[in-house]
Backbone as JSON Lines, residues from 0, in Angstrom:
{"i":0,"aa":"M","n":[144.23,95.28,112.21],"ca":[144.06,96.83,111.97],"c":[142.88,96.62,112.38]}
{"i":1,"aa":"I","n":[142.91,97.49,112.74],"ca":[141.57,98.37,113.06],"c":[140.73,99.53,112.35]}
{"i":2,"aa":"D","n":[139.25,98.76,111.6],"ca":[138.18,99.82,110.74],"c":[139.21,100.77,110.25]}
{"i":3,"aa":"A","n":[139.46,101.82,111.02],"ca":[139.47,103.19,110.65],"c":[141.42,103.32,110.28]}
{"i":4,"aa":"E","n":[141.94,102.07,110.34],"ca":[143.45,102.39,110.12],"c":[143.27,101.73,108.61]}
{"i":5,"aa":"L","n":[142.13,100.38,108.26],"ca":[141.96,100.5,107.27],"c":[141.24,101.14,106.03]}
{"i":6,"aa":"E","n":[140.51,101.87,106.78],"ca":[139.93,102.58,105.68],"c":[141.38,104.14,105.23]}
{"i":7,"aa":"L","n":[141.68,104.19,106.35],"ca":[142.79,105.23,105.68],"c":[144.27,105.24,104.85]}
{"i":8,"aa":"A","n":[144.33,103.46,104.84],"ca":[145.58,102.7,104.54],"c":[143.91,103.16,102.48]}
{"i":9,"aa":"G","n":[142.87,102.71,102.25],"ca":[142.68,102.54,101.3],"c":[141.49,101.42,101.41]}
{"i":10,"aa":"V","n":[141.32,101.32,102.36],"ca":[140.26,99.7,102.08],"c":[138.99,99.79,102.73]}
{"i":11,"aa":"P","n":[137.81,100.55,102.5],"ca":[137.06,100.04,102.85],"c":[136.76,99.55,103.84]}
{"i":12,"aa":"S","n":[136.14,99.15,105.62],"ca":[135.42,98.84,105.65],"c":[134.17,97.87,105.77]}
{"i":13,"aa":"S","n":[133.7,98.01,105.03],"ca":[131.85,97.73,104.56],"c":[133.02,96.65,103.88]}
{"i":14,"aa":"N","n":[133.86,96.17,102.52],"ca":[134.03,95.4,102.36],"c":[134.54,94.27,102.88]}
{"i":15,"aa":"M","n":[135.61,94.67,104.43],"ca":[136.16,93.45,105.2],"c":[134.75,92.2,104.92]}
{"i":16,"aa":"A","n":[133.52,93.4,105.43],"ca":[133.12,91.85,106.16],"c":[132.68,90.91,105.84]}
{"i":17,"aa":"A","n":[132.5,91.19,104.16],"ca":[131.96,90.54,103.11],"c":[132.69,88.99,103.39]}
{"i":18,"aa":"G","n":[132.01,87.69,103.75],"ca":[132.6,86.5,103.35],"c":[132.85,85.87,105.27]}
{"i":19,"aa":"N","n":[132.91,86.86,105.72],"ca":[132.79,86.4,106.93],"c":[131.78,86.41,107.95]}
{"i":20,"aa":"R","n":[131.84,85.3,108.99],"ca":[130.88,85.17,110.05],"c":[130.11,85.65,111.24]}
{"i":21,"aa":"C","n":[129.59,85.71,111.7],"ca":[129.39,86.64,113.14],"c":[129.75,85.15,114.02]}
{"i":22,"aa":"L","n":[130.82,86.05,115.21],"ca":[131.22,84.87,115.87],"c":[130.36,84.26,116.62]}
{"i":23,"aa":"F","n":[128.56,84.6,117.16],"ca":[128.74,84.1,117.81],"c":[127.37,83.33,117.13]}
{"i":24,"aa":"T","n":[126.59,83.85,115.9],"ca":[125.43,83.18,115.63],"c":[125.4,82.21,114.06]}
{"i":25,"aa":"N","n":[127.09,82.11,113.31],"ca":[127.14,81.5,112.18],"c":[127.08,82.2,111.2]}
{"i":26,"aa":"E","n":[125.96,83.28,111.29],"ca":[125.07,84.6,110.18],"c":[126.83,85.12,109.98]}
{"i":27,"aa":"L","n":[126.26,84.63,108.41],"ca":[127.33,85.06,107.05],"c":[126.97,87.26,107.23]}
{"i":28,"aa":"L","n":[128.3,87.46,107.53],"ca":[128.26,88.94,106.84],"c":[128.75,89.79,106.31]}
{"i":29,"aa":"D","n":[127.87,91.08,105.92],"ca":[127.76,91.02,104.31],"c":[128.74,93.6,104.6]}
{"i":30,"aa":"D","n":[128.39,93.86,103.32],"ca":[128.14,95.27,103.17],"c":[127.55,95.77,103.85]}
{"i":31,"aa":"K","n":[126.38,95.05,104.42],"ca":[125.49,95.25,105.05],"c":[125.33,95.32,106.68]}
{"i":32,"aa":"T","n":[126.47,95.02,106.72],"ca":[126.39,94.81,108.2],"c":[126.59,96.24,109.26]}
{"i":33,"aa":"K","n":[126.48,96.02,110.02],"ca":[126.57,97.45,110.95],"c":[127.73,97.59,111.33]}
{"i":34,"aa":"I","n":[128.15,98.44,111.73],"ca":[129.92,98.6,112.43],"c":[129.42,99.3,114.06]}
{"i":35,"aa":"E","n":[129.79,98.12,114.47],"ca":[129.71,97.96,116.1],"c":[130.82,98.14,116.89]}
{"i":36,"aa":"H","n":[130.38,98.34,118.39],"ca":[131.4,98.84,119.42],"c":[132.01,97.25,119.68]}
{"i":37,"aa":"A","n":[133.9,97.44,119.38],"ca":[133.98,95.92,120.33],"c":[133.96,95.83,122.0]}
{"i":38,"aa":"I","n":[133.94,97.31,122.36],"ca":[133.65,96.84,123.87],"c":[132.81,98.19,124.28]}
{"i":39,"aa":"V","n":[131.17,98.09,124.92],"ca":[130.4,99.21,125.62],"c":[130.96,100.84,124.84]}
{"i":40,"aa":"H","n":[130.49,100.62,124.07],"ca":[130.6,102.58,124.28],"c":[130.4,103.38,125.72]}
{"i":41,"aa":"S","n":[129.62,102.69,125.82],"ca":[129.62,103.13,127.23],"c":[130.09,103.33,128.48]}
{"i":42,"aa":"L","n":[130.16,102.11,127.95],"ca":[131.78,102.12,129.52],"c":[133.37,102.84,128.65]}
{"i":43,"aa":"G","n":[133.54,103.34,127.04],"ca":[134.92,103.42,126.77],"c":[135.33,103.18,125.64]}
{"i":44,"aa":"G","n":[134.51,101.83,125.29],"ca":[134.84,101.88,123.78],"c":[134.23,102.73,122.85]}
{"i":45,"aa":"R","n":[135.9,102.01,121.81],"ca":[136.01,103.16,120.67],"c":[136.41,102.08,119.5]}
{"i":46,"aa":"V","n":[136.4,101.33,119.36],"ca":[137.45,100.34,118.77],"c":[136.12,99.61,117.89]}
{"i":47,"aa":"T","n":[135.57,100.45,116.54],"ca":[134.2,98.96,115.47],"c":[135.23,98.4,114.96]}
{"i":48,"aa":"S","n":[133.67,97.53,114.68],"ca":[133.79,96.51,113.28],"c":[132.39,96.32,113.01]}
{"i":49,"aa":"N","n":[133.01,95.76,111.66],"ca":[131.14,95.18,111.0],"c":[132.23,93.84,110.73]}
{"i":50,"aa":"R","n":[133.24,93.02,111.15],"ca":[133.8,91.72,109.98],"c":[133.11,90.86,111.91]}
{"i":51,"aa":"D","n":[133.3,90.94,112.52],"ca":[133.02,90.08,113.82],"c":[131.65,89.7,115.19]}
{"i":52,"aa":"I","n":[130.31,90.41,114.36],"ca":[129.85,90.14,114.77],"c":[128.67,91.04,113.73]}
{"i":53,"aa":"S","n":[127.11,90.09,114.16],"ca":[126.04,90.29,112.8],"c":[125.11,91.52,113.48]}
{"i":54,"aa":"T","n":[124.46,91.71,112.71],"ca":[123.63,93.0,113.23],"c":[121.97,92.4,113.81]}
{"i":55,"aa":"S","n":[122.46,90.71,114.22],"ca":[120.79,91.1,114.82],"c":[121.32,90.68,115.88]}
{"i":56,"aa":"F","n":[123.06,90.09,116.47],"ca":[123.34,89.64,117.45],"c":[123.78,90.69,117.68]}
{"i":57,"aa":"N","n":[124.21,92.04,118.24],"ca":[124.6,92.87,118.39],"c":[123.27,93.25,118.68]}
{"i":58,"aa":"E","n":[122.21,93.89,117.9],"ca":[120.88,94.85,118.18],"c":[120.96,94.05,120.03]}
{"i":59,"aa":"M","n":[120.27,92.33,119.8],"ca":[120.44,91.91,120.42],"c":[120.74,92.25,122.1]}
{"i":60,"aa":"S","n":[122.53,91.76,121.83],"ca":[123.3,91.69,122.84],"c":[122.78,93.31,123.49]}
{"i":61,"aa":"S","n":[122.49,94.91,122.82],"ca":[122.44,95.8,123.08],"c":[122.0,96.27,124.08]}
{"i":62,"aa":"R","n":[120.8,95.5,123.78],"ca":[119.06,95.06,124.31],"c":[119.57,95.16,125.73]}
{"i":63,"aa":"E","n":[119.56,93.47,125.49],"ca":[119.98,92.59,126.45],"c":[121.31,92.47,127.81]}
{"i":64,"aa":"V","n":[122.75,93.29,127.18],"ca":[123.42,92.91,128.3],"c":[124.25,94.36,128.36]}
{"i":65,"aa":"D","n":[124.22,95.01,127.8],"ca":[124.4,96.83,127.39],"c":[124.51,97.01,128.72]}
{"i":66,"aa":"P","n":[123.36,97.41,129.31],"ca":[122.16,97.54,130.35],"c":[122.98,97.01,131.55]}
{"i":67,"aa":"S","n":[123.43,95.73,131.47],"ca":[123.57,95.56,133.03],"c":[124.97,95.68,133.14]}
{"i":68,"aa":"A","n":[125.67,95.59,131.8],"ca":[127.27,96.0,132.08],"c":[127.86,97.55,132.47]}
{"i":69,"aa":"K","n":[126.58,98.55,132.03],"ca":[126.47,99.48,132.61],"c":[126.18,100.02,133.71]}
{"i":70,"aa":"L","n":[125.21,98.94,134.64],"ca":[125.65,99.17,136.17],"c":[126.09,98.71,137.39]}
{"i":71,"aa":"I","n":[126.99,97.89,136.32],"ca":[128.45,97.19,136.68],"c":[129.14,98.96,136.98]}
{"i":72,"aa":"Y","n":[129.98,98.83,136.0],"ca":[130.95,99.36,136.23],"c":[130.47,101.01,136.22]}
């Protein structure tokens, strides 16, 4: 289920992040983890989550990776 479906089912997505770890940095995710786009928003990504990637990694990749991806596509 994506976060929007979980919220429709009455499960707040912020609760889903607690206890998970970032796939890239192994940081512990909690209810302060920002929701990010799984696929860059500028490339049409609509799926969001705060259960997979830490806020710090998301912010770093949005500065360094996202601009390059936009140039290619």
